[in-house]
BADREN-574870 format. One line per field, with one value per residue (C-alpha): residue number from 1; y, x, z; residue in three letters. Coordinates in steps of 0.5 Angstrom, whole numbers, plus 500, padded with zeros to 3 digits. Layout:
% residues N
n <- [NUM,...];
yy <- [Y,...];
xx <- [X,...];
zz <- [Z,...];
res <- [ALA,...];
//
This chain:
% residues 692
n <- [1,2,3,4,5,6,7,8,9,10,11,12,13,14,15,16,17,18,19,20,21,22,23,24,25,26,27,28,29,30,31,32,33,34,35,36,37,38,39,40,41,42,43,44,45,46,47,48,49,50,51,52,53,54,55,56,57,58,59,60,61,62,63,64,65,66,67,68,69,70,71,72,73,74,75,76,77,78,79,80,81,82,83,84,85,86,87,88,89,90,91,92,93,94,95,96,97,98,99,100,101,102,103,104,105,106,107,108,109,110,111,112,113,114,115,116,117,118,119,120,121,122,123,124,125,126,127,128,129,130,131,132,133,134,135,136,137,138,139,140,141,142,143,144,145,146,147,148,149,150,151,152,153,154,155,156,157,158,159,160,161,162,163,164,165,166,167,168,169,170,171,172,173,174,175,176,177,178,179,180,181,182,183,184,185,186,187,188,189,190,191,192,193,194,195,196,197,198,199,200,201,202,203,204,205,206,207,208,209,210,211,212,213,214,215,216,217,218,219,220,221,222,223,224,225,226,227,228,229,230,231,232,233,234,235,236,237,238,239,240,241,242,243,244,245,246,247,248,249,250,251,252,253,254,255,256,257,258,259,260,261,262,263,264,265,266,267,268,269,270,271,272,273,274,275,276,277,278,279,280,281,282,283,284,285,286,287,288,289,290,291,292,293,294,295,296,297,298,299,300,301,302,303,304,305,306,307,308,309,310,311,312,313,314,315,316,317,318,319,320,321,322,323,324,325,326,327,328,329,330,331,332,333,334,335,336,337,338,339,340,341,342,343,344,345,346,347,348,349,350,351,352,353,354,355,356,357,358,359,360,361,362,363,364,365,366,367,368,369,370,371,372,373,374,375,376,377,378,379,380,381,382,383,384,385,386,387,388,389,390,391,392,393,394,395,396,397,398,399,400,401,402,403,404,405,406,407,408,409,410,411,412,413,414,415,416,417,418,419,420,421,422,423,424,425,426,427,428,429,430,431,432,433,434,435,436,437,438,439,440,441,442,443,444,445,446,447,448,449,450,451,452,453,454,455,456,457,458,459,460,461,462,463,464,465,466,467,468,469,470,471,472,473,474,475,476,477,478,479,480,481,482,483,484,485,486,487,488,489,490,491,492,493,494,495,496,497,498,499,500,501,502,503,504,505,506,507,508,509,510,511,512,513,514,515,516,517,518,519,520,521,522,523,524,525,526,527,528,529,530,531,532,533,534,535,536,537,538,539,540,541,542,543,544,545,546,547,548,549,550,551,552,553,554,555,556,557,558,559,560,561,562,563,564,565,566,567,568,569,570,571,572,573,574,575,576,577,578,579,580,581,582,583,584,585,586,587,588,589,590,591,592,593,594,595,596,597,598,599,600,601,602,603,604,605,606,607,608,609,610,611,612,613,614,615,616,617,618,619,620,621,622,623,624,625,626,627,628,629,630,631,632,633,634,635,636,637,638,639,640,641,642,643,644,645,646,647,648,649,650,651,652,653,654,655,656,657,658,659,660,661,662,663,664,665,666,667,668,669,670,671,672,673,674,675,676,677,678,679,680,681,682,683,684,685,686,687,688,689,690,691,692];
yy <- [416,422,426,425,431,429,429,422,418,412,410,414,414,413,419,418,420,426,426,427,422,417,418,417,411,408,410,407,401,401,402,396,392,394,393,386,384,387,383,376,377,379,372,368,371,369,362,362,365,359,354,357,358,350,348,352,350,343,343,346,342,339,343,350,352,352,350,350,347,352,351,354,351,344,347,345,338,338,341,336,330,334,335,327,325,330,327,319,318,318,313,310,310,318,319,316,319,326,325,323,330,333,330,332,339,339,343,341,345,341,346,348,354,358,359,356,358,362,361,356,358,356,355,351,347,345,343,339,336,334,331,327,324,322,319,315,318,317,324,321,320,325,329,330,331,337,340,339,342,348,349,350,355,359,359,353,352,358,363,360,363,363,358,353,353,352,346,343,345,340,335,338,339,347,350,353,358,360,362,369,369,369,369,367,373,376,374,379,385,390,390,397,395,396,389,385,380,384,388,383,381,375,370,372,372,365,363,367,365,357,359,362,356,352,357,357,349,348,341,336,329,324,326,320,322,327,333,335,336,342,346,350,348,342,344,351,351,358,363,369,375,383,386,392,399,400,407,403,399,393,394,396,389,385,387,386,379,378,381,376,370,372,373,366,363,367,367,366,359,361,367,363,357,362,365,358,356,363,362,355,357,363,357,353,358,359,352,352,347,342,342,347,354,360,355,355,350,354,356,348,345,350,349,342,342,347,343,337,340,342,335,334,327,325,322,329,332,338,335,329,334,338,333,331,338,337,331,335,340,334,333,326,325,318,322,328,334,337,340,347,343,339,332,328,334,335,331,325,323,320,321,321,317,313,312,317,323,328,335,339,346,352,354,352,358,356,362,366,361,361,369,370,364,367,374,371,367,372,377,372,372,366,368,371,366,360,354,353,361,360,354,358,364,359,356,363,366,360,362,369,369,372,372,376,375,377,384,385,387,394,394,392,395,393,387,382,380,378,372,368,365,358,353,354,360,364,368,371,374,378,384,382,376,380,385,380,376,382,383,376,376,382,379,373,373,369,366,370,377,379,374,376,384,382,379,385,390,386,386,393,395,391,393,400,399,396,402,404,411,413,412,405,398,392,385,382,388,395,400,394,398,398,398,394,387,387,389,383,378,373,376,375,371,375,380,380,386,388,395,397,395,398,392,390,398,398,391,395,401,397,394,400,403,397,398,405,408,412,419,416,420,414,411,418,417,410,413,419,414,410,416,418,411,411,409,414,409,409,402,400,396,389,386,380,378,379,385,391,388,385,392,396,391,392,399,401,397,401,408,406,404,410,415,417,418,415,422,422,423,417,413,415,414,407,405,408,403,397,399,399,393,388,383,382,376,380,377,380,377,379,375,375,378,385,385,385,389,393,397,391,386,391,388,384,376,371,372,368,367,371,377,378,378,383,387,387,388,394,397,395,399,405,405,402,396,398,399,395,393,390,386,383,381,378,374,371,369,366,363,360,357,349,345,344,351,352,355,352,357,354,361,363,369,370,373,370,375,379,375,370,366,366,362,359,359,353,357,364,361,360,365,371,370,368,375,379,375,376,384,384,381,383,390,391,396,402,409,413,412,418,423,420];
xx <- [294,295,290,290,290,282,281,281,285,290,297,302,303,310,312,313,320,321,322,329,330,326,331,337,334,333,340,343,339,341,348,348,345,350,355,353,352,359,362,358,361,368,368,365,370,376,373,372,379,382,379,381,388,388,385,390,396,394,394,401,406,412,417,414,409,402,398,391,388,387,380,379,375,375,379,385,383,381,387,391,388,388,396,397,393,397,403,401,401,394,393,386,386,388,383,377,379,380,373,370,372,369,363,362,363,357,351,344,343,349,354,360,362,368,366,361,354,356,353,355,361,362,369,369,363,367,373,370,365,371,375,369,369,376,374,369,363,358,355,348,349,344,349,353,347,345,352,352,345,347,354,350,345,351,354,358,366,366,364,369,375,382,385,380,380,388,387,382,386,391,387,384,377,379,383,389,388,382,386,390,397,402,409,416,419,416,422,426,422,426,424,421,417,409,408,414,414,416,410,405,404,409,404,402,409,411,405,405,413,411,405,409,412,406,403,408,409,401,401,395,394,389,383,380,373,369,366,361,355,359,358,352,353,358,359,361,363,366,362,365,365,365,371,371,372,379,379,378,383,380,380,387,389,384,388,394,393,391,397,401,397,400,407,406,406,412,416,424,425,432,429,423,428,432,426,424,430,431,424,426,432,428,423,429,432,426,424,425,429,423,421,415,415,413,410,403,400,398,406,408,403,405,412,412,408,413,419,416,415,422,424,425,423,419,425,429,430,427,420,421,421,416,411,413,412,405,403,405,399,394,390,387,381,378,372,369,367,360,360,356,350,351,354,354,354,350,345,350,348,355,357,364,363,369,372,378,378,384,383,389,391,393,398,400,400,405,409,402,399,404,405,398,397,403,400,393,396,400,394,390,395,400,406,411,416,412,416,411,411,419,419,414,419,425,422,420,427,430,425,427,430,437,438,435,429,425,423,430,429,426,430,437,441,436,439,434,430,423,419,414,408,409,414,419,418,425,424,418,418,412,411,405,408,414,410,406,412,415,409,409,417,416,411,415,421,426,432,437,434,440,438,431,433,437,432,427,432,433,426,424,430,427,419,422,425,419,415,411,412,405,407,403,405,403,404,410,413,414,410,407,401,402,395,396,397,390,388,391,386,389,388,381,381,383,388,395,398,400,398,399,393,390,390,398,399,396,400,406,404,402,409,413,410,411,418,418,418,412,415,419,417,416,411,407,406,403,398,397,395,391,387,386,384,378,371,365,362,367,370,377,377,380,385,387,381,373,373,371,370,378,380,377,379,386,387,384,389,394,391,391,398,400,397,391,385,379,375,379,373,376,375,368,366,369,366,359,360,361,355,351,353,353,348,342,345,351,356,359,359,361,359,365,359,361,367,362,356,359,352,348,354,359,359,353,353,352,356,363,368,374,370,366,373,376,370,372,379,377,372,377,382,378,376,369,371,365,360,354,356,363,359,354,360,364,357,357,364,362,356,358,365,365,366,373,375,375,370,366,367,364,364,370,373,380,381,386,383,377,371,375,379,376,380,377,383,382,386,383,377,381,387,382,377,382,386,379,377,384,384,377,380,387,387,391,393,387,386,384,376,372,371,376];
zz <- [427,423,419,411,406,405,413,414,419,417,416,414,406,403,400,392,389,385,378,379,384,379,373,378,380,373,371,377,375,368,369,374,369,364,368,370,362,361,367,364,357,360,364,358,353,358,358,350,350,354,350,343,346,348,341,337,341,340,332,332,328,332,328,330,325,323,317,315,309,303,300,293,287,283,277,281,282,274,272,276,272,265,267,268,262,258,261,260,268,270,276,277,284,284,279,283,289,286,282,289,291,285,285,292,291,285,287,286,279,276,277,281,284,286,293,298,297,290,284,278,274,267,266,273,271,264,267,273,268,263,269,271,264,265,271,267,269,263,259,260,267,271,274,268,263,268,268,260,259,264,260,253,256,258,251,252,251,247,253,257,260,256,261,260,253,253,257,252,246,249,247,240,244,242,236,238,232,236,242,244,242,247,243,247,244,250,254,250,252,256,264,263,258,259,256,259,263,269,268,270,278,280,280,273,270,273,269,263,261,261,257,252,250,250,245,241,241,240,242,241,245,242,246,250,248,244,248,243,248,251,245,243,236,235,228,229,236,236,232,230,234,232,234,239,235,233,237,244,248,247,240,239,243,239,233,236,237,230,228,233,230,223,226,229,222,220,226,225,227,230,234,236,238,242,245,248,250,254,257,259,263,266,269,271,275,279,281,288,292,293,286,286,282,287,292,288,283,277,275,276,272,266,267,267,261,257,259,257,250,250,251,258,260,266,269,269,276,274,272,277,283,280,280,287,289,286,290,296,295,295,301,302,307,309,310,306,309,306,300,298,298,304,305,299,295,289,284,283,290,291,298,300,305,308,301,300,297,294,294,291,295,290,295,302,307,313,314,314,319,323,324,325,330,334,334,336,342,345,345,348,354,353,356,352,353,352,349,343,342,342,337,332,333,331,325,323,323,319,314,313,306,305,297,291,288,282,286,285,278,281,287,285,291,296,301,302,308,307,308,303,304,303,305,299,295,296,289,291,299,300,304,307,311,312,316,320,322,325,329,331,333,337,341,344,349,345,349,343,343,338,333,333,333,327,323,325,322,316,315,316,311,306,307,307,300,297,298,292,289,292,299,299,299,294,296,292,287,287,283,279,276,268,266,259,262,264,257,253,250,254,261,262,269,275,277,273,276,284,285,292,297,303,307,306,307,313,316,314,317,324,324,323,328,333,331,333,326,327,325,319,313,309,315,315,307,308,313,309,303,307,310,302,300,305,301,302,306,311,309,306,300,302,296,300,304,303,303,306,313,312,309,315,320,317,317,324,328,324,325,332,333,329,334,330,336,336,335,328,322,319,325,326,319,319,326,324,317,322,326,320,317,323,323,327,330,333,328,321,314,307,301,295,291,294,289,284,287,293,293,295,298,301,309,307,308,313,320,320,325,321,319,326,329,323,325,333,332,328,333,339,336,335,343,342,347,352,346,344,338,341,346,341,337,342,345,337,338,345,343,336,339,339,345,343,342,335,330,324,318,311,308,304,307,303,297,291,285,287,285,280,285,293,298,305,309,315,320,319,323,329,329,328,333,338,337,337,344,347,345,348,355,355,351,345,340,341,340,346,347,344,350,354];
res <- [MET,THR,ALA,THR,THR,ASP,GLY,SER,THR,GLY,ALA,LEU,SER,PRO,ARG,ALA,PRO,SER,ALA,SER,GLU,ALA,THR,ALA,GLU,LYS,THR,GLU,ALA,THR,HIS,SER,THR,ARG,THR,ALA,VAL,ARG,GLN,ASP,THR,ALA,ASP,ALA,ALA,ARG,ARG,ALA,THR,ALA,ARG,ALA,THR,ASP,TYR,LEU,LEU,SER,VAL,GLN,ASP,PRO,ALA,GLY,TRP,TRP,LYS,GLY,ASP,LEU,ASP,THR,ASN,VAL,THR,MET,ASP,ALA,GLU,ASP,LEU,LEU,LEU,ARG,GLN,PHE,LEU,GLY,ILE,LEU,ASP,PRO,GLU,LEU,THR,GLU,ALA,ALA,ALA,ARG,TYR,ILE,ARG,GLY,GLU,GLN,ARG,THR,ASP,GLY,THR,TRP,ALA,THR,PHE,TYR,GLY,GLY,PRO,GLY,GLU,LEU,SER,THR,THR,ILE,GLU,ALA,TYR,VAL,ALA,LEU,ARG,LEU,ALA,GLY,ASP,ALA,PRO,ASP,ALA,PRO,HIS,MET,ALA,THR,ALA,SER,ALA,TRP,ILE,ARG,GLU,GLN,GLY,GLY,VAL,ALA,ALA,ALA,ARG,VAL,PHE,THR,ARG,ILE,TRP,LEU,ALA,LEU,PHE,GLY,TRP,TRP,LYS,TRP,ASP,ASP,LEU,PRO,GLU,LEU,PRO,PRO,GLU,LEU,ILE,TYR,PHE,PRO,LYS,TRP,PHE,PRO,LEU,GLY,ILE,TYR,ALA,PHE,GLY,CYS,TRP,ALA,ARG,GLN,THR,ILE,VAL,PRO,LEU,THR,ILE,VAL,SER,ALA,LYS,ARG,PRO,VAL,ARG,PRO,ALA,PRO,PHE,ALA,LEU,ASP,GLU,LEU,HIS,THR,ASP,PRO,ARG,ASP,PRO,ASN,PRO,PRO,ARG,PRO,LEU,ALA,PRO,ALA,THR,SER,TRP,ASP,GLY,VAL,PHE,GLN,ARG,LEU,ASP,LYS,ALA,LEU,HIS,VAL,TYR,HIS,LYS,VAL,ALA,LEU,ARG,LYS,LEU,ARG,GLY,ALA,ALA,MET,ARG,SER,ALA,ALA,ARG,TRP,ILE,ILE,GLU,ARG,GLN,GLU,ASN,ASP,GLY,CYS,TRP,GLY,GLY,ILE,GLN,PRO,PRO,ALA,VAL,TYR,SER,ILE,ILE,ALA,LEU,HIS,LEU,LEU,GLY,TYR,ASP,LEU,ASP,HIS,PRO,VAL,LEU,ARG,THR,GLY,LEU,ALA,SER,LEU,ASP,ARG,PHE,ALA,VAL,TRP,ARG,GLU,GLU,GLY,SER,PRO,GLY,PRO,ASP,GLY,PRO,GLY,GLY,GLY,PRO,SER,GLY,ALA,ALA,ARG,GLY,SER,ALA,PRO,THR,ARG,MET,ILE,GLU,ALA,CYS,GLN,SER,PRO,VAL,TRP,ASP,THR,CYS,LEU,ALA,THR,ILE,ALA,LEU,ALA,ASP,ALA,GLY,LEU,PRO,ALA,ASP,HIS,PRO,GLN,LEU,VAL,LYS,ALA,VAL,ASP,TRP,MET,LEU,ALA,GLU,GLN,ILE,ASP,ARG,PRO,GLY,ASP,TRP,SER,VAL,LYS,ARG,PRO,GLN,LEU,PRO,SER,GLY,GLY,TRP,ALA,PHE,GLU,PHE,GLU,ASN,ASP,ASN,TYR,PRO,ASP,ILE,ASP,ASP,THR,ALA,GLU,VAL,VAL,LEU,ALA,LEU,ARG,ARG,VAL,LYS,HIS,PRO,ASP,PRO,GLN,ARG,VAL,ASP,ALA,ALA,VAL,ARG,ARG,ALA,VAL,ARG,TRP,ASN,PHE,GLY,MET,GLN,SER,LYS,ASN,GLY,ALA,TRP,GLY,ALA,PHE,ASP,VAL,ASP,ASN,THR,SER,PRO,PHE,PRO,ASN,ARG,LEU,PRO,PHE,CYS,ASP,PHE,GLY,GLU,VAL,ILE,ASP,PRO,PRO,SER,ALA,ASP,VAL,THR,ALA,HIS,VAL,VAL,GLU,MET,LEU,THR,ASP,VAL,GLY,ARG,THR,HIS,ASP,PRO,ARG,THR,ARG,ARG,GLY,ILE,ALA,TRP,LEU,LEU,ALA,GLU,GLN,GLU,PRO,SER,GLY,ALA,TRP,PHE,GLY,ARG,TRP,GLY,THR,ASN,TYR,ILE,TYR,GLY,THR,GLY,SER,VAL,LEU,PRO,ALA,LEU,ALA,ALA,ALA,GLY,ILE,PRO,GLY,SER,HIS,PRO,ALA,VAL,ARG,ARG,ALA,VAL,GLY,TRP,LEU,ALA,ARG,VAL,GLN,ASN,GLU,ASP,GLY,GLY,TRP,GLY,GLU,ASP,GLN,ARG,SER,TYR,ARG,ASP,LYS,GLU,LYS,TRP,ALA,GLY,ARG,GLY,ALA,SER,THR,ALA,SER,GLN,THR,ALA,TRP,ALA,LEU,MET,ALA,LEU,LEU,ALA,ALA,GLY,GLU,ARG,ASP,GLY,ALA,ALA,VAL,ARG,ARG,GLY,VAL,ARG,TRP,LEU,ILE,ASP,THR,GLN,ARG,GLU,ASP,GLY,SER,TRP,ASP,GLU,PRO,TYR,PHE,THR,GLY,THR,GLY,PHE,PRO,TRP,ASP,PHE,SER,ILE,ASN,TYR,HIS,LEU,TYR,ARG,GLN,VAL,PHE,PRO,LEU,THR,ALA,LEU,GLY,ARG,TYR,VAL,ASN,GLY,GLY,PRO,ALA,CYS,ALA,PRO,VAL,GLY,SER];
//
């Protein structure tokens, strides 16, 4: 027995730990807990990576490529039906399949949106409504009456964009005199002229040239029905609007358009005829081997109309193959997927069920999908000589373009060497695809390395040659930055020029560093441009993906690859921004509305697999692998993965034109999460961790 301090006797009491010892024990316990959590997350990430790898390998085409569906909006489907009505080839079975798809995309308020969860959009709703009228839907049917009432509330057809009113003018539902003028003599403008066809981005150029013929011809086919219900006042469908002040750019171009309307009435017949024939030659010279134009839908439909107006019959090889190419853009489904308002779509109550639906892709993305899938699988740890990776490389090598295209107008001496986005688009390779294909090729151990090296050298030379004078890169052209095309009254929808962007420039910089050109002065100019383009928030704008998360997810891996340390102020600002916009569930998401209101929507939206992956790729590149934000983001990907190794993603995270044209790339939800998980598990391009 031992005396206690109070004089009593009893058992020896244990000594209480000192404050420093208690702190040490707590720190050790916390460290052990964190280590266990990290290990658990890492183990789960390995399993998720393995499942995702198996899934992605399972959806590769036997030829070696990958391609996911490309969802946009129902204007593609509506305009396809209007084209066939105009040509007199509308097929009842095809029409009903397209109508089922369009009905299924209608929202409960009667409208159609341009992206999942987005607001109703006037022009899209008008075109969808007209397409359903072509399919036989009665104007007094509840889903149609709701739509037409909403259209009138928004100002009717008069408030729609120019392209919508052109389609209506083809059937006399709108007056050609009430549309902006687009003369075919534009084809004769010098290549350097600020309003010549080469001042427009390639997608706009391919669309505008055939539309000059349509604008000159002003065709009107018999209307199968009236559309008075789409006007606020059918007696005066296009009330006059005051012109902008003559001292403003809008006022200048509005008055120029009035002058062009006068010119339309007095144009010399011989000159106009020669201009239309020159435009037709320009169109035909740019038709691809499979019959399409530029691998995208809009130039194809307008080119077919234009050439048909000039006397080409539907059996002519140019039009026959052109129409066949449009059929290849159709995705037929026996069972429809849910529309924006759930299965069965909107107020029509017409579930898609087991009847076939037909959706038109605006474009197809096999080269883009294949290079991204290859990078994802390699970063996930698939052996570099895996047969399916080798097959993908073989397919990509065969797709390299070896002839000049429209880009040669600005770079006539530059040898070709790029890749396009689509199956067939030799005239318009793009800088972004070329950079990512090179990154993919260099991740694979190919049995013919000399062949790969030669392809890479050609691609690097071409990408260097396509650098704009400010040190950055656009998508298709060099220095395509004229401010005038966007001001034309005709150009009221989407981007019509192709200035350099942070996401494309970042991908090129990442590629150039990968091939050992980090210290090349041209690469350094690109890096300097990226650093100068950072937003005050710490993010970068995303031109071709939504939006600031995509831009930031593209730039930070490029800066890391270029040797920018994790402690660099630009990197720390970006990391801080990503941490601030992470959702409570651990994922990241950004709504398309960030293109309209960045203060409210930048980095904000429901968590998605692709955007969470972009944020993780950025944070991992910044050296944040052990940070809480990365762990929570990885956990979100793990927890939302489906049993088959894939992810769901109804939201649109791709961008065609900011706000105006949004894209849901169905393979984004697979390739980017796999890339992020693979880099988390196996390491990848990254800055040195802060404090190391």
